[in-house]
C-alpha positions as CSV (number, residue, x, y, z in Angstrom):
1,M,0.1,-0.4,0.1
2,D,0.7,3.5,-0.6
3,T,1.4,4.7,3.0
4,T,3.0,7.9,2.1
5,K,-0.4,9.3,0.7
6,I,-2.5,7.5,2.9
7,R,-0.8,9.1,5.5
8,N,-1.8,12.4,4.0
9,E,-4.9,11.9,4.5
10,F,-5.4,11.1,8.4
11,P,-5.0,14.8,10.7
12,F,-3.8,13.0,13.5
13,L,-0.2,11.7,11.6
14,R,0.5,15.5,11.6
15,E,0.7,15.6,15.6
16,M,4.2,15.6,17.3
17,V,5.1,13.9,20.5
18,N,8.4,15.1,21.7
19,G,9.4,16.2,18.0
20,Q,8.3,12.9,17.0
21,P,5.5,12.0,15.0
22,L,2.4,10.1,17.0
23,V,3.0,6.4,16.4
24,Y,-0.7,5.3,17.1
25,L,-0.8,1.3,17.4
26,D,-4.7,1.7,18.8
27,S,-7.0,1.2,15.9
28,A,-8.7,-1.8,17.6
29,A,-10.2,0.6,19.9
30,S,-11.0,3.0,17.6
31,S,-9.5,3.8,14.6
32,Q,-8.6,7.6,13.4
33,K,-10.4,9.3,10.8
34,P,-9.4,10.5,7.5
35,E,-9.9,14.7,6.5
36,R,-12.6,13.8,3.9
37,V,-14.6,12.5,6.6
38,I,-14.4,15.0,9.1
39,K,-15.0,17.4,6.1
40,R,-18.1,15.8,5.2
41,M,-19.6,16.1,8.6
42,S,-18.4,19.3,8.8
43,R,-20.4,20.1,4.9
44,F,-23.5,18.0,6.1
45,L,-24.1,20.1,9.3
46,E,-23.7,23.5,7.1
47,S,-26.3,22.8,4.5
48,E,-27.8,19.9,4.8
49,Y,-28.9,19.5,8.7
50,G,-32.6,19.1,9.3
51,N,-34.5,15.8,11.1
52,V,-34.8,13.0,8.7
53,H,-38.2,11.2,7.5
54,R,-42.0,13.0,7.7
55,G,-40.2,16.5,7.1
56,L,-41.5,18.7,3.7
57,H,-39.1,21.2,3.9
58,L,-35.7,21.1,1.8
59,L,-33.5,20.5,4.3
60,S,-35.4,17.6,5.8
61,I,-35.4,16.0,2.4
62,R,-31.4,16.5,2.2
63,S,-30.6,15.1,5.2
64,T,-33.2,12.2,4.6
65,E,-31.6,11.3,1.7
66,A,-27.9,11.6,3.7
67,Y,-29.1,9.4,6.3
68,E,-30.8,6.6,3.9
69,G,-28.3,7.1,1.5
70,A,-25.3,6.4,4.2
71,R,-27.5,2.7,5.0
72,T,-27.6,2.1,1.5
73,S,-23.7,1.9,1.0
74,V,-23.4,-0.1,4.6
75,A,-26.0,-2.8,2.6
76,R,-23.6,-2.7,-0.3
77,F,-20.5,-2.9,1.8
78,L,-21.6,-6.2,3.6
79,N,-23.4,-7.5,0.6
80,A,-27.0,-7.5,2.3
81,S,-29.5,-8.2,0.3
82,S,-31.8,-5.0,1.1
83,P,-31.0,-2.1,2.6
84,D,-33.8,-2.9,5.0
85,E,-32.0,-5.6,6.6
86,I,-29.6,-2.9,8.0
87,I,-30.7,-1.5,11.5
88,F,-28.7,1.5,12.8
89,T,-27.4,1.7,15.8
90,R,-24.7,3.3,18.4
91,G,-22.4,0.8,17.5
92,T,-21.7,-3.1,18.0
93,T,-22.8,-3.0,21.7
94,E,-26.4,-1.6,21.0
95,A,-26.4,-4.3,18.0
96,V,-25.7,-7.2,20.3
97,N,-28.2,-6.0,22.8
98,L,-31.0,-5.5,20.4
99,V,-30.7,-8.7,19.3
100,A,-30.8,-10.2,22.9
101,N,-33.6,-8.2,24.0
102,S,-35.8,-8.4,21.2
103,W,-35.2,-11.7,19.2
104,G,-33.7,-13.1,22.9
105,R,-36.6,-12.7,24.9
106,K,-39.1,-13.4,22.2
107,H,-37.6,-17.1,20.9
108,L,-35.9,-18.1,24.2
109,K,-37.7,-19.5,27.5
110,A,-36.3,-21.4,30.8
111,G,-34.2,-24.6,30.1
112,D,-32.6,-23.4,26.9
113,T,-29.0,-23.0,26.3
114,L,-27.3,-20.2,24.3
115,L,-23.6,-20.8,22.9
116,L,-20.8,-17.9,23.3
117,T,-16.9,-18.7,22.9
118,E,-14.2,-18.0,26.1
119,M,-12.9,-15.4,23.3
120,E,-15.9,-12.7,23.5
121,H,-15.6,-8.6,24.5
122,H,-17.9,-8.3,27.3
123,S,-20.3,-6.3,24.4
124,N,-21.0,-10.1,23.3
125,L,-21.0,-11.5,26.7
126,L,-22.8,-9.1,28.8
127,P,-26.2,-8.8,27.4
128,W,-26.7,-12.8,27.2
129,L,-25.6,-13.2,30.9
130,H,-28.3,-10.8,31.7
131,L,-30.9,-12.3,29.9
132,A,-30.1,-15.5,30.8
133,E,-30.5,-14.4,34.5
134,A,-33.2,-12.7,33.9
135,I,-35.4,-16.0,32.2
136,G,-33.1,-18.7,33.5
137,V,-31.2,-19.8,30.4
138,R,-28.0,-21.6,30.3
139,V,-25.0,-20.1,28.7
140,K,-22.3,-22.7,27.4
141,F,-18.9,-21.5,26.2
142,V,-16.8,-22.8,23.5
143,P,-13.0,-23.0,24.7
144,V,-9.9,-21.5,23.5
145,L,-7.3,-23.7,23.2
146,P,-3.6,-23.1,25.1
147,N,-2.3,-19.4,24.8
148,G,-5.7,-18.9,23.0
149,T,-4.1,-19.7,19.9
150,A,-7.5,-20.8,18.2
151,L,-11.0,-21.4,19.0
152,D,-11.3,-25.2,19.9
153,L,-13.4,-26.5,16.9
154,E,-13.7,-30.2,17.6
155,A,-15.9,-28.5,21.2
156,A,-17.7,-26.2,19.2
157,R,-19.1,-29.0,16.8
158,T,-19.7,-31.0,19.8
159,L,-21.7,-28.0,21.7
160,L,-23.7,-26.9,18.6
161,K,-25.0,-30.5,18.6
162,E,-26.1,-30.1,21.6
163,G,-29.2,-27.7,20.5
164,P,-28.1,-24.0,21.7
165,K,-31.1,-22.0,20.5
166,L,-28.3,-18.8,19.2
167,F,-24.4,-19.1,19.0
168,A,-22.9,-15.9,19.1
169,I,-19.1,-15.6,18.1
170,A,-16.4,-12.7,17.0
171,H,-15.8,-12.7,13.9
172,V,-12.1,-11.4,14.5
173,P,-11.6,-11.5,18.4
174,N,-10.0,-7.9,19.7
175,T,-6.9,-9.9,21.7
176,L,-6.4,-12.7,19.7
177,G,-4.9,-11.7,16.6
178,L,-7.0,-14.6,15.1
179,E,-9.7,-15.0,12.8
180,N,-12.4,-17.7,13.2
181,P,-13.9,-19.9,10.7
182,V,-17.3,-18.3,11.1
183,R,-18.6,-19.3,7.6
184,E,-17.9,-23.4,8.3
185,L,-19.2,-22.8,12.2
186,C,-22.5,-20.8,10.7
187,R,-23.0,-23.5,8.2
188,T,-23.0,-25.9,11.1
189,A,-25.2,-24.0,13.1
190,R,-27.5,-23.5,10.4
191,E,-27.8,-27.5,9.2
192,L,-28.6,-27.9,13.5
193,G,-30.9,-25.1,13.4
194,V,-29.2,-22.7,15.5
195,T,-29.2,-19.1,15.1
196,T,-26.0,-17.2,14.9
197,L,-24.9,-13.6,15.4
198,V,-21.0,-12.7,14.4
199,D,-19.6,-9.7,16.2
200,A,-17.9,-8.4,13.4
201,A,-16.2,-5.3,15.0
202,Q,-12.5,-6.1,14.2
203,S,-13.7,-7.2,10.5
204,V,-15.9,-5.1,9.0
205,G,-13.6,-2.6,7.4
206,H,-10.6,-4.2,8.1
207,Q,-11.3,-7.2,5.8
208,P,-13.7,-8.3,2.7
209,V,-17.3,-8.8,5.2
210,D,-20.1,-10.5,3.3
211,V,-23.1,-11.5,5.5
212,Q,-24.2,-14.1,2.5
213,N,-20.7,-15.7,2.1
214,I,-21.0,-16.0,5.7
215,G,-24.3,-17.5,6.1
216,C,-25.1,-16.1,9.7
217,D,-28.7,-14.6,11.0
218,F,-27.3,-11.8,12.2
219,L,-23.8,-9.4,12.3
220,A,-22.8,-6.4,14.3
221,C,-20.3,-3.8,13.3
222,S,-19.1,0.0,14.1
223,A,-17.9,2.6,12.2
224,H,-15.6,4.0,14.8
225,K,-13.1,1.1,14.1
226,M,-13.2,1.4,10.7
227,C,-12.2,5.2,9.9
228,G,-15.9,6.8,10.7
229,P,-17.1,8.5,13.6
230,T,-18.3,7.4,17.1
231,G,-21.9,6.6,18.1
232,I,-23.5,4.8,14.6
233,G,-23.1,1.5,14.4
234,A,-25.4,-1.4,12.6
235,L,-26.6,-4.6,12.9
236,W,-27.6,-6.9,9.8
237,G,-30.4,-9.3,9.9
238,R,-32.0,-11.9,7.9
239,R,-35.5,-9.7,6.9
240,E,-37.6,-12.9,7.8
241,L,-36.1,-12.6,11.3
242,L,-36.3,-9.1,11.4
243,A,-40.1,-9.0,10.4
244,E,-41.0,-11.2,13.2
245,M,-39.2,-9.2,16.1
246,P,-40.8,-7.0,18.6
247,P,-39.7,-3.3,19.0
248,W,-36.9,-3.0,21.8
249,Q,-36.8,0.4,22.1
250,Y,-39.9,2.9,21.8
251,G,-40.8,6.3,20.5
252,G,-40.6,8.8,17.7
253,E,-40.1,7.5,13.7
254,M,-40.6,3.7,15.3
255,V,-44.7,3.9,15.4
256,E,-47.4,3.9,12.5
257,R,-50.1,4.6,14.4
258,A,-50.4,5.3,18.2
259,F,-53.7,5.7,20.4
260,F,-54.9,6.9,24.0
261,D,-56.8,3.7,24.3
262,K,-55.4,0.6,22.7
263,R,-52.0,-1.0,21.3
264,A,-50.1,1.2,18.8
265,I,-49.1,-0.2,15.4
266,Y,-45.3,-0.5,14.7
267,R,-43.4,0.4,11.5
268,N,-41.5,-2.5,9.8
269,A,-38.0,-2.9,9.9
270,P,-35.3,-0.9,10.3
271,S,-37.5,1.6,11.5
272,R,-39.5,-0.5,14.3
273,F,-36.0,-0.2,15.3
274,E,-34.4,3.2,15.2
275,A,-36.8,4.9,17.8
276,G,-36.4,8.7,17.9
277,T,-33.6,11.2,16.2
278,P,-31.2,9.2,14.7
279,P,-27.1,9.8,14.5
280,I,-27.4,11.6,10.9
281,M,-24.6,14.0,10.9
282,E,-22.5,10.6,11.8
283,A,-24.5,8.5,9.0
284,A,-23.2,11.2,6.6
285,G,-19.7,10.4,7.8
286,W,-19.7,7.1,7.8
287,Q,-20.6,6.5,4.4
288,E,-17.5,8.7,3.2
289,A,-15.9,6.6,5.6
290,L,-17.2,3.5,3.3
291,L,-16.3,5.0,0.2
292,F,-12.5,5.8,1.3
293,L,-12.0,1.9,2.5
294,N,-13.7,1.1,-0.6
295,E,-10.7,3.1,-3.0
296,M,-7.9,1.8,-0.7
297,G,-9.0,-1.7,-0.9
298,L,-10.2,-3.8,2.2
299,E,-7.9,-7.2,0.9
300,E,-5.2,-4.7,0.5
301,I,-5.9,-3.1,3.9
302,H,-6.3,-6.4,5.5
303,Q,-3.0,-7.7,4.3
304,H,-1.0,-4.6,5.0
305,S,-2.3,-4.5,8.7
306,T,-1.9,-8.4,8.6
307,A,2.4,-8.2,7.5
308,L,3.1,-5.2,9.6
309,A,1.3,-7.5,12.9
310,N,3.6,-10.2,12.1
311,M,6.5,-8.0,11.5
312,A,5.7,-7.0,15.3
313,A,5.2,-10.0,17.0
314,E,8.9,-11.8,15.3
315,R,10.3,-8.5,16.3
316,L,8.8,-8.6,20.0
317,N,9.9,-11.9,20.0
318,E,13.3,-12.1,19.8
319,I,13.3,-9.5,22.7
320,G,13.0,-11.9,25.1
321,R,10.8,-12.0,28.1
322,V,7.6,-11.0,25.6
323,H,4.5,-13.8,25.8
324,I,2.7,-13.0,22.9
325,F,-1.3,-14.1,22.8
326,G,-2.8,-16.2,19.9
327,P,-1.5,-18.0,16.8
328,E,2.5,-17.6,16.2
329,R,0.9,-16.5,12.6
330,R,-0.9,-13.3,12.4
331,Q,-4.5,-13.4,11.3
332,S,-5.2,-10.1,11.8
333,G,-3.7,-6.7,13.1
334,I,-3.8,-7.4,16.5
335,V,-0.7,-8.2,18.9
336,T,-1.3,-8.9,22.5
337,F,1.7,-9.6,24.7
338,S,3.0,-9.2,28.5
339,I,6.2,-8.9,29.8
340,E,7.6,-10.5,32.5
341,E,7.6,-8.9,35.8
342,I,6.6,-5.6,34.4
343,H,3.2,-4.3,34.5
344,A,1.2,-3.3,31.6
345,H,0.4,0.2,32.7
346,D,3.9,1.1,33.5
347,I,4.9,-0.2,30.0
348,A,2.2,2.3,28.9
349,F,2.8,5.2,29.9
350,F,6.4,5.1,28.9
351,A,5.8,3.9,25.5
352,N,3.4,7.5,25.7
353,E,6.0,9.2,26.7
354,R,8.2,8.4,23.8
355,G,5.0,9.0,21.4
356,V,3.9,5.5,20.9
357,A,0.2,4.7,21.9
358,L,-0.6,1.4,22.3
359,R,-3.7,-0.3,24.5
360,A,-2.9,-1.8,28.6
361,G,-5.3,-3.3,30.6
362,H,-7.8,-6.2,29.8
363,H,-9.9,-5.1,26.7
364,C,-12.6,-5.7,28.2
365,A,-11.9,-9.2,27.7
366,Q,-11.7,-10.3,31.3
367,P,-12.5,-13.8,31.7
368,L,-10.5,-14.7,28.6
369,M,-7.4,-12.4,29.7
370,R,-7.7,-14.2,33.3
371,K,-8.0,-18.0,31.5
372,L,-4.8,-17.2,30.1
373,G,-3.0,-15.8,32.7
374,A,-2.4,-12.2,32.2
375,P,-5.6,-9.9,33.4
376,S,-3.2,-7.3,32.1
377,S,-1.6,-7.0,28.8
378,L,-0.8,-4.7,25.9
379,R,-2.2,-4.2,22.8
380,A,-0.5,-3.0,19.4
381,S,-3.0,-3.0,16.8
382,F,-2.2,-1.9,13.1
383,Y,-4.4,-0.4,10.0
384,L,-3.9,0.7,7.0
385,Y,-2.0,4.0,8.2
386,N,1.1,1.7,9.8
387,T,4.2,1.3,8.8
388,E,7.0,-0.2,9.3
389,A,9.1,2.5,10.8
390,E,6.3,2.5,13.2
391,V,6.8,-1.0,13.9
392,T,10.7,-0.4,14.9
393,A,9.5,2.8,16.7
394,L,7.1,0.2,19.0
395,V,10.0,-2.1,19.7
396,A,12.1,0.4,20.7
397,S,9.9,1.7,23.3
398,I,9.3,-1.6,24.8
399,T,13.0,-2.1,24.4
400,S,13.9,0.8,26.5
401,A,11.1,-0.1,29.0
402,M,12.3,-3.0,29.4
403,A,15.7,-1.8,30.7
404,F,14.4,1.2,32.7
405,F,12.0,-1.1,34.5
406,R,14.7,-3.7,34.8
């Protein structure tokens, strides 16, 4: 990839820390935004802003066109069969909560089983645990292999044969630098009558993602992890499933008819699940981010990020006393590691003083990191704007920190 050209798109790369360019290695938490996304949102506020739908004046019409145009763009990006299968949410977290509280409360009863994996982000764990406690559902987990090198696929097939009602799984977990074989697992689940939800927060915008090819029933993603703004994401769902799901939140826009003395009549999906004023400006920004990513090339982005992650893992391994979690070869742009006898927060603070931005902590995956024996660890995550020189900067900061804290 032409990283020089790409980096010129991002204002944050002009930031200097102690006379050095900022090395941003925290894209798994949230990616930076190209200038064209920032300008698109500003232009929207200047000349297109109004509330969407129902309004008959010029600005409402412009705003509605931008909002629904973004929905169409997301549908194309995911290869959905229709824009009506795209529900705008605040992000992956709200998308999973929507499925849990709408589909889950309609279809689950006491004694049923939910199947998750041990590598789930809290956003694809806590909504299901809360639902299980509320209605008496059992939750089982597909185990990870030692050091988080892979999901135990044999155990996954065995657990799926036990007949859970739903299988929720991360496409690319946010800690282990691997990619789960979601297409294979969703095919097995479908053959066994198990509904599937894929958490694609770390894969959409980082590699090609095709919901029809994966064969899942629901898929959730967030704009802010793929060069778009915060406050917006999407739930994709099969049209026939969305059609039978009840509303989760209630208010304006999602109702067709409301009365004082009888039950309201609700609109069809996606409007049924988008109560209140939606994130209109954010939708316009997300659409611009999708255009940008398509121009860059999703396969090229994936290859670039993964190559940098592998380079970083190899060079960190050469230092000694560094323990890297996940497979030997990276399958995503994520490298999570710990250092013997030095707390992750100390390393992250030291690196920050030298202009290297890392993540430190449990990465919203406390049960997994606890099982792996590292309640706190460091994470470097690479994206399209990162370079080999930044891998060198990362390794240098870690080496210096280890010498300092020895």
